[in-house]
N, C-alpha and C positions, 0 to 999 in steps of 0.2 A: 483350760479345757481338760476333760477327763483323761485322755490318753497321755498328755504331757504330765499331768499330776502323777499318774502311775509310775512312769519312768523316773521322775525326779523325786519320788517319795521312797524309793528303795533304801533300806537301812543297812548298816554295817556294824561289825564287831571287830575290835582290834586291841592291841597292847595287853596281852594276857599277863597275869601275875598270880602265882600260887600263894595260898595261905601257908603259915609256918608248918602245918602238919599235912599239907597236900590235900585236905578234904574239900577245899573250896578253890575255885578259879575265878579271880576278879578280872574284869576287863572293862573297856570303854565301849559304849554303843550309843547310837543316836535313835534308838527305838522310840523314845519319847518325843523326838523332834529336835533335841539338843544333845550333844555328847555328854553322857553321864556315866557314873559307875554302876556296873551290874555284876552279879555274882552267879556262877554256875555251881550248883551243889545237888548231888543225888539226882541228876537228870532234870533238874528244874532250874530256870533262871529267874532272878528277881532283881529289881532295881534298888540300889543302895542310896543314891542321892537324888533329890527332887528339885534341883536348881534350874533357873531360867538361862544361866550362862554355862558355857562349855567347860567340861573337865578336860585338861590337856595331858596329864601324865599321872601314873599311879605306880606305887610299889607297896607290896605287903610286907609287914614286919616278919623277920625270921624267927621270932620267939613267941608271938601271941597274935590275936586277931586284929591288931591295929593296922590301919591302912593310911599311908601318906599319899596325898595327891595335890595337884595344883589346879587352879582355876583363875580365869581373868573375868573382866566385865566388858561386855559389848565388843569383844574382839580386840581390846586395847593391848593385850600381851603383857600387862603388868600383873604377872602371875603371883597369886598368894599361895603360900605353902600351908596346907591344912591337914589335920590329923583326925581321922574317924576312929574312935575308941570307945568301947563299952556303950555304944548307942549315942554318944555325944560327939560334938564337933569342936575342935580347938584350932585357932589360927596360930601357927608357929612363926610365920614371917609374912610380911607384905601388908597391904592395906594402906600404905603410906606413899603410894606412887612408885615404889621400887619394883624391880623385876626379880623374881626368885625362881631359879630352875631346880627342880627336884633332882637330887643326886642318888645317894645310896644309904641304906641303913648300916649301922655298925653290926658286926656279927652277934653282939649280945642283945641287940634290939632296943638299946636304951638311948641311942643318939641317931641323928640323921645328918648327913653331909649334904649341903646345898650351896649354890653359888648365887650371889646377890650383888646388885649395883647400888646398895644403900649409901656407901661411902662416897662414890663418885659415879654419876650417871653414865659416864663413858666406859667404865671398866667394871669387872666383876671380881669379887673376893670369895674365898672359900670359908663358909661358916659351918660350925658344928653346933647343933641345937640339941639340948637334953629334952627328950619328949616328956619326961616326968615333971620337970620344973619349968620348962619353957625358956630357960636361960641359954644364951648362945655365946660362942667365942669365935674369933677369926684365927684361922691357921695359915692363911696365905692371902696376901694382897696382890691381886692380879693386875695386869696391864692391858687386858683386852677382854673379849668374851671368853668365858671358860666354863667347863662342866666337870662335876665330880663323877669319875668313871667307875672306880672300884675301891673297896676298903681292904687294905692289906695289913699284915702285922707291923710293917714298917711305917705305915701311914696311908694317906689317901692319894690316889693317882688322879691328878687334875689334867684335863685336856684343854690347852689354851690355844686360841686361834690367832695366827698371824694373818691368815686369809682363809677363805673357804677350802683351799687346797693345801694349806701349809699350817701344821699344828706342832705344838711342843707338849711333851709329857712332863709334868711336874710331880714329884713325890713330896707331899706336904705332911708335916706333923707339928706338934707343939714345939718341937726343937728347932724347926726351920723348914726350908724347902730347897730342893735341888732339881736340876734338869736331869731326867733319867737317860735320855738318848740324845746327846747333843748332835746337831747336824747343821751344816752350812748351806746345803742345797735344800730346795723345797721337799718336804715329806709330809704325808698325811698319815695320821694315826687315828684309828677309830675302834669302837667296841672293845676297849681294853678290859680284860677280865682276869682276876686272880685265879691261879690254880688252887686246888684244895689244900695243898701242902704249904702254901704261902711263900714258896721259894721263887715263884716266877709269874709272868704275865703272858697270857695269850692275847693276840690282837690282830687286826687287819692293818697292813701298812704297805706303802709303795716306796719305802726308803731305798734309794738307789735302784729303783725298778721302774719300768714303764707301766706295769699293772700292779694292782694291790693283791698281796698274797697273805696267807695265814702264817704268822710268825710267833715265836716264843722268846721272851726276854728273861734271862736268868739274873735275878736281882743281886746275888752274891758275886757272880763273875762279871756282871755288867756286859753280857754278850747277847746278841740277837741272832736267832737261827730261824730261817724260813722252813716251814713244814709242808706248805702246799703253794704251788705257783702254776699259773696257766696264762693264756693270752686273754683272759677275762678277769674281772675284778672280784675278789672276795669282799663281801659286804657286811653281813651280820655275823657275830661270834657270841656264843654263850657256852659256859662251862658248867657241867653238873657237879654236885657235891662228891660224886665218885670219880671225877676227872675226865669224863667223856666230853669232847668238844663238838658242838654242833655249829656248822658254819654254812653260809649260803654263797653261791657264786652267780654273778649276773652274766648270763650268756645271751647276748643280743636282746637284753631286756627281761628275759625269763629267768626266774630263780631256780637254781639247782641246789638241793639240800644234801649236805654230807655229814656223816658222823665219823669222828676221829678218836681212836683210842691210842694214847701215847705209845709209840714204838711200832704201831701198825700202819697200814695204808688207809687213807680215808675211804669210806664206803658210801656210795650214793644211795639216797633214800627216794623211793618213788612218791611223788606228790603231784597233785593236779597242776597242769600247765598254767602258770600265772606268776604272781609276785608275792613273795613272803615279806611282810612289813614289820614283823616283830616275832621274838621267840622267848620262851621261858622254861626253865627246868623246875620240876617239883622236887621236894626234899628226897623222895624215894626214887628219883631218876626217870620220871616220865617227862616227855618233851611236848610242849604246846607251842603251836605257831599260829599266827594270824596270816591268812593268805587270801588274795583276791585274784580272780581270773577275768578274762575279758567279758565273760557272760554271767559272772556271779560276784556279788559284793564281798567285801572282806568278811570272813568267818573264822572261828577258832577251830583248829584241828588238833587232835592228839596223834603223835607220830611215833612209830618205831621203825626198826630196820626194814620191815616188810611192807608197811602200809601207812596211810594217813586216814584217820577216822574223823569225820566232821562232827563237832560237838554242837555248835550253834547253827541255826538255819534262819538267817535274817529275812524278814518279809520281802518278797519279790513282787508284791502287789499284783499277783496273778499273771505276771509276764512269763512267757514260755521261751525256752531256748531257741526255738525256730524263729522267734521274733527278733532275736539279737544277732549281732554281727561279730564273728571271730576274725580278727585282723590277719592279713597276709603280709609278710615282710618282703619288701622290695629294696633294691638299691639303684640309685640313679647317679649319673655323672654330673657334677656341677661345672661351673664355667672354667675351672682350672684342672679338670679331670679328677677331682676328689670324689670318691664314692661316698654317698650319703645314704644312710638307712632311713626307711620310712615305713610306718605301719599303715596299711590301707584297710579301712572299714567300709565294705561295700554294702549297699542296701539289700535287704532280703528279696526284693522283687525289682523288676525293671532291667534294662540292658544299658550298657555304656554307649555313648558317653553320658555320664551322670552330672547333674548339678553338684558342684564339689565345694567343700569347705576344707581349708588347711587349718589344723589345730596346732598351735605353737606352744611348747612347754615353757615353763618359767625357769628361773635360776639366775643366770643362764647355765650354772653348773648343776644341771639336772638332766633328766632323760625321759622321753616319751616311752612308757612301758605298757605292756598288755594287761593292765589291771582294769577293774570295772569303772567306767566313766559314764554316769547316767545321761549326761547331755550328748556325748558322742553317740551313745546307743540310740537316743531319741532322734537325733539328726539322721542317723542311718535308717532307722525305721520309717522316717518320713520321706525317704527317697534320696537323701544326699549321700555321696561318697565322702568320707572324712579321711584326710591324709594327715598323719601325725609324724613329722620328720624329726630326726636327731641331727640337726645341722652342726657344723663345726663349732666347737665350744661346749658340746654336750658331754656329760660324763658317761662312763661305761665302755669307752673305746680307747682308753689309755691316756697317759700323761700328755703326749704330743697333741692329740686331737683336742683335748679340753682347753689347750692354750691357743688354739688357732683363731680365736676371736678376740683376743685381749686388746684393749685400748684402741689403737688406730686400725686394727685388723677387724673391727666389729662389722664394718660394711660388707666384708666377705661372707659373714654369716647371714646377713640380710640377702645377699645375692643368692645364697643357697636356697632360700625360700622362694625367691623369684624363679630360679631355675627349676625348682620342683613344679611350680605352676605351669611353666612352659612344657616341661617333660610330660606332665599328666595330660595336657591338651594334645601334644604331638603324638602320644601313644594311643590316643583315642579313648582314654579313660575318663577324662573330664571335659565338660563343655567350657568354652571360653567364658571369661568374666567370673572368676571364682570369688567365694567369700573367704574371710580369714578371721580367726578368733584365737585369743590367748589371754592368759592371766599373769599378772606381775611382770616379769621380764618378757613373757609372751605378749602381754598387753603393749609393752614398748615396741616389740617387733611388729605387731599389728599396725600401730601408728606410723612406724618408720616405713613399712612396706607400702602403706597407703600414700605416703608422701614421696618416697623415692621411686616407686614403680606404679604410678597412678593408673596407667592404662590396663593393668592386669586385673583390677578388682571391681566387683559389683557392690560389695559391702564389707564392713568390718565390725567386730565386737571386741571392745577393749575392756578387760576385767582387771581392776586394780593396777592399771599399767602406768608406765612412766612417760610423761609428755616431754619433759626436758631433763636430760641427764644432769644439767647444772643445778636447777632448782631442786631436783631429787636429792642430790648429794648435800646440798645446803640444808635441807629440811628433814631428811630421814633421821630416825633415832640416833642420837650421838654415839651410842654404843655400837652402831652398825657402820658408821661413815668410813672409818679407817679400813675396815674389812672390804667394803664395797669398792673403795677407791683402788684396791689392788686389782680388781677386775676391770672396772670401767675407765680408770685413769683418775688422777688427782686434780682438784680445782686449782692447785698452785702450779702444777707442771704441764697439765694436759688440757687447759681450758679451751684452746682453739679446737682441738679434736672433739671435745664434749659438745661444744656449740654446734659444730658441723654435723654431728650425728644426732642432734636433738630434733625430733619431729616437729616440735612447736615452732622452730625456726624455719620450717619449710611448709607451714600450714597452708600457704596459698596454693600448693600443688595438690592438696587433698581434694578429690572430686567425689569419691564414693561415700554413700551414706554411712554414718557411724553411730553405734550404740555404745554408751559408756556405762559401766557398772562399777560401783565403788562403795566401800565402807567408810563411814565418817570418822571412825576411830582408828584407822590404819596407821600404825607407827612406823611401818617400813616404807611404804609409798604413800605419803600424805595425800589426803583427799584433794588438796590444792592442785595436784597433778591432773586430776579429772576435771576440776572446775575450770582450769585455765585452757585446756584444749577444747572444752565445750563452748566456752565464751568466745574463743578465737574463731571457731567454725561458725557459730551463730552470727557473729558480727560480719562474716563474709557471705552470709546467706546460704550456707551449706545445710544439708539434711543431717541433723545430729539430735540424738535423744539421750537422756541420762536417767539412771536410777541410782540414787544415793541412799544407803541404808544406815539409819542412825544407830542401830544396835549391832553393827558388824565392823570388822577391822580389815585385815589383809586376807580377803576371801570371805566366803559365806558359810558359816558353820551351822546355821539354823535351817531346818528343812523348809519351813514356811517361806523364808527369804529366797532359798534356792529355787523353789517352785515358781515364785513370782518372777525372779530375775531371768531364769533360764527359759521359762515359757515365753517371756518377752523376747529373748534372744532367738528362739525358734521362729516366732512369728516375723521378727525383723528380717531374718535370713530368708525365710520363705517368700516374703514380699519382695525383697530386693535382689536376691540371687536367682531364685527360680524364674522370676519375671524377666530378669535381664538376660538369662541364658538363651542363646539363639534358638535352641531346639525345643524350648518349653512352649 
């Protein structure tokens, strides 16, 4: 229908990257219906790539108009590394079934560092490709997933994952590789950037800390110094050619942007209330960010100390701000007294109690944040209250909080969702019999809540979710299995816990109607997870519907597929939640 198509067709722009001379700003946008490369130049935007599949990452050359980017096919995440130069396209890596993650250009612009699992599908190695000849060499054989972070005089800094929350920094060159900051306890390093002098590295890390701070590592002295710390996490870090450091802090989900000049105190920059998802410096010291607010999709802004000026204005399909919902932050007490944050999107009209949907984020090492979500806004516009909690195990609230759902403690995070539903009803905000929706790990939570707390729900929508933790770990991409076992538990040591927590093993208890949405090419949560829960419910005579997209993977990147899937989700929830709510 027309209203749903408008909400679900809103476009976005993100991942800015400046050309070598700063005259052009390249970014990714789905204006065409699929994420592609676009360029902003002299107040005009133009499309650079015409593909049917999504562009995932982009970096402009520091020396000429060449652009490196990655792209997969049908959402399969087998990213190819491609070079756009002089109007022509060259494939530098991929096309053989391997995964290739774009890293960084060399300062001279003649080579690109990237990581690839061509040698062994389970691990990634650091490759250096000559963009002129197309020849490549390996500088580091990895033992897990890894990413090339920055190119220094001494070599390339590689960030290698032990888990999603524990990483190692490797300095790699032709001469060999060494661990930069050895640590025995868990530590997360991210957004590692070289300073202009080449003497050290800026980064976000929680080494020895509860929260992630801004730190500087002196390469010669091999010492780490924290420059900024608070009770919130530093997230993004970018360093200009003049040495200015831009960094963001996640404050209850909202991004705060700071500029730091070495030796001075960080200065906060005023930006719209929302979430910064990427930053880039121009050669002449201008800062671009991509930022999304609850009522506006991701756009590109130019930022200085005094203000943020919006460069792009993505199509809003005629939607007005008064039609959209700005969330209010609440905290509720769970079963054990733990305070859990939740964003509440109330409908623009009507009075409580509302028919209510709980939106569960993925991860689980992730966070529900106040960025634009077209389906959440559509549901609110159609009269639902949407509650987006950050249950235990979410990021953004410190090291202790994020580990409160590990392995056998996972059921406590599910209890948090159940307690939210109870609280919303008791507070008079929500009508009894709620709906629940989530993607990826959020999809797992949907299925688990339907199975473990069946009396609470009127309907559920599972998007690329896990039906069985056991079959998921057996069938997920082999490059991901070891990392995910650190969170969920291992097949060898924790099989009993995994079986106990798998919704598929409790499918007899599911009573609420279920809609399942999945991409057939999903390498993270294979489509077999969707197929087996659908078959199990059908064989028991339950109400279950499924939408499987042949040209998608872990999520829906194409606008046409999102419109179809989320319109179906809207109608499904209207039929089963609004009809079931006693006050409707």
